[in-house]
Each structure stands twice: as C-alpha cells, then as structure tokens.
N, C-alpha and C positions, 0 to 999 in steps of 0.2 A: 302703749300705742296699739293700733289695730293689728289683728292677726294677719289680714290680707287687705291690700289696698284695692279699691274699686268703688262702685256706687251702691249705696243702700237707700232705702226709703224710710223716712221718719215722719211721725205724725204728732201734731199738737191737738189735743182734744179739749174743746170748749164746752162748758156746761153753764146752766143757770140753776144751780142747786138751791134747795129749799131746806126747811126743817124736817122734811119727810125722808127718813133714812131709806126705807124700802124703795121708794120711787127714785131717789138719787142713785142707788146701786143699779137699778134696772137701766137707767139712762146711761150710766157709765159703761155697763156691759154692751149696750147697743153701739156706743162710740168705739170701744175697743174692737168689737167685731167688725165694724165698718173700716177701721184702720187696717186690720189684718186682711180684709177682703180686697183692699186697695194696694196690698203688697207691702205695707209698712212692717219693718223689722224692729222698730223702736217706737213706742207711744208714750206720751206724757199726759197725765190727768191734771186738772187744776187744783189749787189749794182749796181745802174744805169741800172736796167733791162729794163726800158722803153725807155731810150735814153742814148747813150754812146758818149761822146766827142763832144757834140754840144753846140754852144753858145746859142741855143734856150732854155737852161736850165732856163734862167731868165724869159722867157715868160711862161714856164711851171710852175714855182714857183708862178708867179702872178695868174695864173688860179687856183692853188691849195690852195690859201690863205684861203678861207672859204669853203673848200670842192670843188673838181673839178673832171675832167674826170678820173684821175688816182686813186683817192681815191674811186670813185664810181666803177671803174673797179675792184679793189682789193676786195672791199666789196662784189661785185656781184660774183666774183670767189669763195670766201669763202663760200657764201650761196649756190651757185649752186652745188658745189662739196662737201658741208658739211665737210669742212676741216678747221682747225685752220691755218691761213695763215700769215706768216711774209713777208710783202710786199717789200722785198729788200730795196731800198731807192728811194724816190722821193724828189724833191726840194721844199722847202718852203721859202718864203721871210724872210730875216733877217732885223732887225731894221736899220742896217748900210748900206743897199743897196746891200749886198751880199745875199747869200742864205744858208739855212741849208740843210744838207743831213739828211732826216728824214725817219725813218723806222716805219711804222704802222703795228700793229698786229690786226688781225680780228678773231673773234670767228667763229665757224662753222655755225652760224646763220647770219653772215655778219655784226655783230655789232663790232665797233672799241673797242678794249680792252685797247689800250694804244699806246703811240708814244715815240720813242727815237730819239734824235738829236745827231749826231756824235760829240764826244768831241775832239778827237785827229785828227789833220789835217796833211796830207802828204806833207811836204815841204822837198824834198830830191833830191839828185843827185845820180842816180843809174847806169849810164853808158850804157843805152840802146839807141835806136834810138831817143826816146823822149828826153833823157838826163836829163832834169831838170823838176821836178814837184813842183808846188807851189799852192797847193790846197787852201791855205788861201787867194790867190788873189780873188777867186770867192766865197769861202765858209766861213761862220762864225762858230765858235765852239759852240756846245751845252754845258750845264753846269749841267746836271742832270743825275745821274745813275738811270736806269729804270729796274725794275723787275715786271713782269705782271702776274697776275693770269689768267690761260688759261683753267682751267678745266682738263688739262692733266698734270699739274705741273706748278710751277712758272718759268717763262721764263725771263732770263736776256738777254738783247739785246746789242750787240756791233756791230761796223761796221768797217771792213777792218783794217786800221792802228791802231785802238784801241787795236788790238790783241797784240801789243808790250808792253802794259802797264798793268802788272799783278795786280797792285793795283786796277784797275777798276773792275776786275773780282772778286777780294777778297771782294770788297764792295758788289757785287752782292750776294756772298755767305752769307755775313752778313744779307742781305735782304731775305735770305732763297730761293735762286735760286736753282732749280732742273735741269734746262736745260739752256745751253748757246747757243744762235744763233748768227751767224756772217755773214751777207750779205757782200760780198767783191768783189773787183776788183783788186786783187794783180797783180803787174807787173810780167812779165815773170822772170826777173832776181831775184827779191826779193822773189817771191813765190816759185820758185824751190829750193832756198836755205833755206828758213826759215818757210814757210807756215805750213807744217806738224809738224815739231818739236815744234813750238810755240803752235799749236792747241792741241797737245798731252799734253804739259805741262799744259795748262789751264784746261784740263779735269782732269789730275791727281791731281794737287795741290788743286783744288776745289771740287773734287769728284762729278763732274757734267757730264751729257751727253753734248756733243758738236755737233751741227749741223751747218756746215759751207758751205755756198753756194757761189761759186766763179764764176767770168767770166772766160772763158777758150778758148781763141783763138786769131786770128788776127782781129783787129777792123779797122785798117787803116794802112797806110804806117809806122806810128811811134808807134802805140800802140799794144802790145801783152800782154795778160794776161796768168796766169799760170795754170788755171784749178785746178784739184785735189779736187773738192768738196767732202766732206767727212762727215761721221758720226763716232764719237769716243765715247766709253763708259767711265764711271767714273774710270775704271782701266787703261785707256789709250790705249785700244785695238781699232784698226781700224776695224769697223764693215762693212763698205762699202765705196768705193772710186772711183771717176771718173778719167779719163785721161784728154785729151783735147776734145774740141767740146761740143756740146749740150748734156746734160745728165740728167737723173733722178735717183738719188742714194737713195735707200730705205733700211732701216734696222730696226730691232726690238729694242725697248728701254725697258729694264727690270727694272721697277721701284722698285720692291721688292729687286732685287739684289743690286741696288744702295743704297737703305736704309740700307740694311744689311752691306754693305761695310762701310758706315759711322759710324755704331755702332761698328763694329770690330776695325776700325782704326779711332778714332775720332780726326782727324787732326785739325779741326776747334777749338776744345776745348783745344788743346795743344799749341796754339799760346801764345807767351810770349811778343811780341812787339806790 
C-alpha cells in the first residue's frame, strides 16, 4: 500500500512512434518533461514507444540483454525529472529466439523497481489494412504477474492485449495493487470498439486507479492505432482522456478516496469463487 495517503498526479503519455529510434526517444523525453512540469509524480509511456513496426526489434533486444541504451535512457529520464516512470515496452531476448515485450518501472531516483513481461500475445484478424496480427511469431509470452512497490502505491503492470483477460488483473488485486498501468498499442478497429469499456471495467471491478498509455495515430500504410490514452479512477470515472496524436494526459489520484471506497464496498472480500 501507499506510504502516505493523499493526492498525487499521474500522467499517461501518448505517442505516434515510428521506425526511427532517435526521433522516438526525443519525443518520449519531451512528453516525460511535460508530465513533470505539470506536477506528475508517475508517468506511463506506451507500448513500443522507442520503435514501432521494425524488424530491428531483434537487434534492440540483443543490445538490451544485460542493460542497454533504452534501459539507461529510461533510468536517466526518471532520475532527471524525478518521476516514477513506467517505460512502455522494450524488447528483451527470449530463450527460444523470439523476444519478450518487457515493461521496466523506475523510481524517481532512476533505480529499476521491477520488470514485467507481456503474458498475452495478440494473434488475431481484425479487418484493417494490416489484416492479420501474429504477435507470437516474434514475441514469446511472459509467465509472471508483477505488482511493484513504487512509493506512490503498489503498481500492477499489464501490456495491451492483457487488457482482455480480467483474471490477470484480479491476481494483481490479490497482490495488493493500488494502481494498474497499461502501456499499449491498440489497433484502430479494436481500440475504438473496446479500449475504454474494458479499461473502465478493470478499474471498477478491482477498485484501482488505471493509467493507460496508448499509441495514437498513423504509423505506416497499414498500421493505425486508436489513441484515447486515459486516467480512470476506482469508481470508473474518466478523469482525463486524449484523442489522437501525441498527448500528455494528467490527472489527480486521490489515494484516500480509493481506500475509503474499498472499505465501503469490500468487493474483494465478497468473492465466492
């Protein structure tokens, strides 16, 4: 649980990442700086923030195996702007030759607090220009539910397609999560239909704050993402929401209000299955 109850500011950072690593990192820093300037103490970057849709992901993963440019970049941002930073996703090598989509969380001193590897992989046909998505061709699934002590509360980390699996977030609640973060790159078709309803459901059923950072634009001729990065409180209220394009969405998180809601309506204690 949190060290002290009160209000903190949180930020969901929305990007339109491309295959250009240097440009993506520059834009990520601009957004983290903007979040810090607006008083945010926690910021979340989107999935694939550093590189979107490039086969160079395997080269990046090899470089990040024992700590690399991206991990150093994220740690540096957290320390420079004195912010708890959820570093979207970066690739790490998997044992079978594929890569993991890994989300690193850094404290405001730049120290790594923990890491989550995406469990659920997006293998689906959605009827857009891309048509078919087979994430498991390149990515291996993680196998561990992760909830991290941050000093601002206990943070449960999910990534994109994980959102559709409520049992994952229920396990986070069992591990005493206060905040759920979700770096994502939802497709335009699936995101506009399901993104917000599913996020509100995860917030309501687990009585957690949700901070969801999505990609939000046109990445190439075939890939469009849905945007709508959002902060949702434990009652399911949308506190702040982006449209499309690059954005920094900031809202207050009332820790005392969330604790009081859980006492008034102890849903977790009422479970029978």
